[in-house]
N, C-alpha and C positions, 0 to 999 in steps of 0.2 A: 694318253697310252698309260702314263703311270698312274693319272689318279683313278682310272677306269680298274685296273688292276688291282688297287689298294681297294677299292669297294667291292670288289670281289673276293679278295682274299677276308676281309672284312664280316662276310656272309653267316648271318646267327651268330655274330659275337653279341654277348651280354656283358651288361655293368659288372652283375652279379658275378660271372664265373670268378673261379679262383686262375692259379698261373696254369694250373697243369689244363684245366677244363679248356682255357684258352687254347691250349697248346695243341690239344689232341681235336680239336675243333680244329682248329688251323690245318696239322696234317691230312685230315678226310677232305677238306677244301683243295689242299695243294691236290690231293691223288685224282680227287673228280674232274678240277681243270687240266689236269694230265692226261688221264687216261680217257675221259669223254671226247677230246678231238682228234686223239689216237683210235678210237672204235671208229669215228665215223670216217675216218682215213682207211681205216681197213676194208670198212663195207662199199664206198668207192671203187677199190679196187676189186672186190667180187663182184659188184655191179658190174665193170668195167671188163670184166671178164666171162660175162656172159652168165653169172650162178647170182640170180636177186633171192634166192631163199637164205643162201649163204650171207648175203650182203644184210637181209633184213635184221639178221642178229645182232653184228654191233651197231647197228642204227637202232633197234632197240633198248639198248643197253643206252645209250645216247640218251634216249628219250627216257630214260627209266631215272638216269644221272641228274640229268636237266628240271626233272619232277621232283626229284629228291632234293636239288639244293634250293627249289622253289617253297618248298613245304619248309624246308629247314629255316629258310629267311622268315618264315612267320612265326613258327615254334620255337625256336631256338634250343630245338632239342637234339642234344649231344647222341642220345641211345637212339632216336630215329633216324639219324644223320649215320651212324657206323652201322648199324640192319640195313636200312637203304641201300647204303653202297658197298659193303662187305658181303652181302648174299650174292648179289647180282655177279659179283668178282668172281664165286665158286661157280655157280650152276650156268648162266650162260656158254660161259666156253664152252663146256661140254656138249650143252646143246647144239653150238655152232658144229664141233666134230662130230655128232653125231651123224648132222645133217651131211656132213661130208664124206661119210662111212670109215670112221676110226680114226688111230692115232696117225698113218701114217699119211693116209691121202688128206687130213684134216691139218696137216702141216704143223703138227706139236703143238696146238691152239690152246690145249688144255693147259700149258705152261701158265698161260696168263690165268688158270682158279687158283694158284698159290699165292697169289696177292693178298686174298681174302686174309686168312688165318695168320700169316706173315705179320698183317696190319693189325690185324686185333690183336699178338703179340705184343708188337711195340707200344702200342696203347694202354697198354699194361689191363686190357678186358680179356683175364683168363678164360673167363667162364665165354664168351663168345670167340675166341679164340677155338678152344675147346669142340665146339659145337660146328664151327670149319671147317675145322680138319677130322674131324669125324666125317662131315658131309662130304669133304674133297676126297679120302679115302675111299667112302662108298661108290659115288659117282666114277671114281676110278674103276673100281673093282668090277662094277657094273659095265664099265666100257670096254673092260676084258674078256669078260664074260656072256655079254647079250650081243649077239649079232645087228648089227644097225644098218637099214637100208641106204645105201648111196639116193642123196632128194637132187644134189648136185655135184656137178665133176667140175674142178677146177684145171686148169691147163697145168701141164705135167714143170713148165720154166714158173709160172707164178707158184706151183706148189713149193716149188724147190727154194724161191725168194722168200716166200709167206716163213716157210719153215724157217731159215737163218733169220728171218725178223723175229718172229716170236719166239725165240729162242735166245734171244740176244737182248731185245727190248725190252721185253720182261724183267729180266734179271736186275738191268740198268735200272729199270724205274723201282723196284724194289731197293736198289742201293741208293736210290739219291731220295726216297720218301724216309728211310731211313738215317740219312744223315741230316736233312732237313729238321728230321723230329730231333735228335741228338745236338744240332747246332743249336737249336731253340732250347731243350733241357741245360745246356751248358750255360747258355746267353742268363736264361732264369736265376739259374744257380750260382751265376759269377753276380747277377741284383742284388740275390740275398744276401753273398757274402758282403757284397757293398755296403748294405745296410747293415749288418750283424756288426761288422767293425769299427761303423759312423756310433752305434749305439754301444758297444762294450769295448774293452780296452784290445789292444790287437792278441795278447797274451791269452785272456780269457775268450774270444771269440775263436783263438785257434785253435784251443784246447777242447771250447764247446762243442766246432763243427767233426774234430778227429775224435772223440768220444760222446756221442750225446748221452748217453749214461747220466753222464758229469752235470747236466740240465734238472735231475731232482732234486727236489729240496734235500735239506740237508748237508752237510759240509763237514771238514776233517781239520785237523789241531794241528795246527801250523805256528812255526817261533817267526814271530812277523815283526816289522817297526810299521808303525801309522803314522802318516801324516796328514794333519790338520792344517789348513790356511784358510783363513780370512782375511777379508775386507777392512780396517779399521776406519771408520768415519765412512763408509759407505752411506747409512741411512741419512745422515747429515747432507752427503754429496745429492743423493736421490730424492730429498725432500723439495726441491724446486725444478724439476727436470722431468722433461716428458717420458713417457715408457720406453719411447723409441730410444731416446739417447741413450739411455740408463742403460737398456739392453745392448746399446753399440758400444758402450765402455766396459760393459763386464766380459764382451764377447772379445775384445782388445785384451784382457787380461788373463783371461780364459786361456788366449790363443799364444800367448807366453807362458804361462805356465804349465799347461798341459803337455806339450813338448818337453819341458825339460823334466817335468816327473817321467814322461815314458822312455827317457835319452837315458835313464838311469836302471829302467826297468821294472819301476814302479808301476800300481796298476787303478787308474782313476777310477774309484766305485762311486761318489756320487756329487752332485753340482747341489747344493743345498741352497738356492739362492746366489750369496755374493761368495760361496764359502767353497771350497775344496776338501775331499776325503779321499786319500790313496792308502794304498797296502804293498809293502815293500816284503817279499819272501814269498811270496803266492800268486798264483795258482801253482808257482814254479818254483823250491827254493832255491835262495840266497844265501849263504852264509857270513855273506858282507850285507846284509839288508840294513844293516845300522849306519852304515857308511854310504851307502848307496840315498839312503834316503835325507841324511844331512849334505849332499853334496847337492841334493835337486832342490831342499831348502836355501841353500846359498844360490843357488842359479835362479829359483824364483824370486827372490828380494833384488838380486843384481839385475835380472834382464826386465823386470817391468820397475825399476826407478824411472827410467826413462819417462814412461807413461804418468809414476805420480809427481814428478817435475814438471807438467805442463800447464801450460794457462788455459784455466785454473788447475791450481794442483789437484791431481788428483789420489785417491785413496790408497792407502799401504796396506800388504800382508801384513798378518801378525800370526806366526808359525807355532804349532807347536807339534814334538815327535815322545811318542813314545815305544819301546820296545818290551814282547814277551809272548807267551801264548796268547793265540784268537783261535776260535773256530770263522774256518774260513770256508764258503760254499755260498750256496742259493736260497735266503731266506724269503718267505713270501706264502701265497696261495698256489692252489692249480693252478690257477688263473693270471695270475700275477707274481711275478719272483725277479727278486735282484740279487747280484753278484757281490758278498759286500763279505763285513769282518764285525762280529761280533764278541764281547769280554770286557773284563774290569781292564785289559789292555787297550781297548779302544777308549772305553770311557776316561782313561786318564789323559790320554793323549789330546782329548778335547778339553780336557779342565786344563792343561797346561797350554792349551791354545787361547785360552782366557784369560790368563796370567801374564801371555808377552804383550808388548807394546807392537805399534805401528812398527814395521819394520827391523821386529825382532823374532831370533828363534828360541823358543824355551823346550829343552828337553827332559826326559826322566830321568831318575836315576840307573836302570838297566841299559838304555841307553847309551850313557855315558861310559858306562863299566866297557859295554861292547866298542866304543870308540878307540880305549885303552888311556895310558896316562900320560901319552904325547898331546893328546887331541886339546884345540882351542877351545875350554869350556873352563866356565867361571860359575862356584856355584852361588844359587840365589839365594842358599840356607831352606830351613824346612818352610813348606808352605800346607795350610790347611785348606782341600780341597772339596768343591762338595761332594756326597756321597761316599767319602771316605772318613773311617773311624781317626786313623792313625795319618800324621802329617806325613808331606811328604817331600824329599830334597830336590830340588828343581838346581836346573843347570843353566846357563844363556849360552849358547851355541856362537862362537865365535867366527871371524872369516878365517 
């Protein structure tokens, strides 16, 4: 039974559909599978009451709905399903009401007609919703003005029973379908958020989800500390090992290094091969960004020491830090972009990382200045780094 229901709900599904289209199709299929048996039941009650003409209207809907689903299963067309399902919602209840002689004798069956424009609006199809709402208003006005001959008469007890059922079941069905759609939309959004937070740092993901305008290309100037950590000896380690073994090693190191960065409020921006780039102080300002970056660097070395002392010995990180202004934001093109930091501060951090030995942290002069005179740093003297005309004083960060 569960397998049959799953196949029915998958009617008209197309692998090329995006998440929103799949959700819209599902809602219409759920509506059809719910309303069709109810229409058949309504027809049975009219038939048993001796009103065959009235019974034929809900049975006609059941046939139209089943035919609509059959065509949809072959064409996968959402537009076809929407029109072929929602148009009968609006028209057939009024025809049934006219057959029974009007609003009162029709037991309020026109309440079902409101399903059409409401569901179209829930689906986000504003044009169809407007057309169906206009049709609903026109049919309601015509019912109030144009006299309708009584073709079938429902017994009083059934008239009252159907009046209660029509005014109860139709709104409950609207609530159910809206709940299904809202639940599906919430689930889809939760999946998207989960994917975003896997590919972006939590701080970046939260910022972009809260303010989509910040996904535009460009950035803001911020005072940051940039961290570069690279695995020294990685190339030698990977030379005689299978790619799967190398990837497993990188994942073990990253699984230790990335939480150390995030624990201090850092934002990992790149994983270029065997290296990590992270920014402290953006996208949210951190007055102590230099101290945070240094604590994270120490934590990376400490937490990966166990991996480096394995058998055979693994590579060790060597880390460079530098503080200063950088442009932080989205860099790339309209088709692809990356959240990162750009500027001389970043370039120097990368050069300092290249000067560090495995297991060593080398920091720039501005980082040392921000740490204060009591920080455990020792001068390495002035060094000439690629891309800079003047030498730079570098410092080794101690424990």
